[in-house]
C-alpha positions as CSV (number, residue, x, y, z in Angstrom):
1,X,0.0,0.0,0.0
2,X,1.2,3.5,-0.8
3,X,1.7,4.8,2.8
4,X,4.6,6.5,4.6
5,X,5.8,4.4,7.5
6,X,6.7,7.5,9.6
7,X,3.8,10.0,9.2
8,X,1.1,7.8,7.6
9,X,0.6,9.9,4.5
10,X,-1.5,8.1,1.9
11,X,-3.2,8.8,-1.4
12,X,-5.7,11.7,-1.3
13,X,-8.5,12.3,-3.8
14,X,-9.7,15.4,-5.6
15,X,-11.0,16.5,-8.9
16,X,-9.3,17.0,-12.3
17,X,-10.7,20.2,-13.9
18,X,-11.0,20.5,-17.7
19,X,-11.2,23.8,-19.6
20,X,-15.0,23.6,-19.3
21,X,-14.6,23.1,-15.5
22,X,-16.1,19.6,-15.6
23,X,-14.9,17.7,-12.5
24,X,-13.6,14.2,-12.9
25,X,-11.9,12.2,-10.1
26,X,-8.2,12.0,-9.7
27,X,-5.7,10.8,-7.1
28,X,-2.8,12.8,-5.4
29,X,-0.1,10.2,-4.6
30,X,2.6,10.9,-2.0
31,X,6.2,11.0,-3.1
32,X,7.4,7.7,-1.5
33,X,11.0,6.5,-1.5
34,X,12.6,3.4,-0.2
35,X,15.4,4.4,2.2
36,X,17.9,2.6,4.4
37,X,18.1,4.1,7.9
38,X,20.3,3.3,10.9
39,X,18.0,2.8,13.9
40,X,19.7,1.7,17.2
41,X,22.8,0.6,15.2
42,X,20.8,-1.6,12.8
43,X,20.1,-1.0,9.1
44,X,16.3,-0.8,8.5
45,X,14.6,-0.3,5.1
46,X,11.6,1.9,5.2
47,X,9.2,3.5,2.8
48,X,9.1,7.2,3.6
49,X,7.7,10.3,2.0
50,X,10.1,13.0,0.7
51,X,9.1,15.4,3.5
52,X,9.9,12.8,6.2
53,X,13.3,12.0,4.6
54,X,14.1,15.7,4.6
55,X,13.1,16.1,8.2
56,X,15.0,13.1,9.4
57,X,18.2,14.4,7.6
58,X,17.9,17.6,9.6
59,X,17.6,15.9,13.0
60,X,20.6,13.6,12.5
């Protein structure tokens, strides 16, 4: 499933708007990346969104 393992961000839904302003459904998918992190001295692979990767890089 497309879900960030840190913040829980998932796909959100909205509307695609044509020139005539007709609304059709669309999905906004999160920017998920597979990253390897060191947690308590162990390598752990997680699926994180870009925002969480950026925030974790600042804190370490």
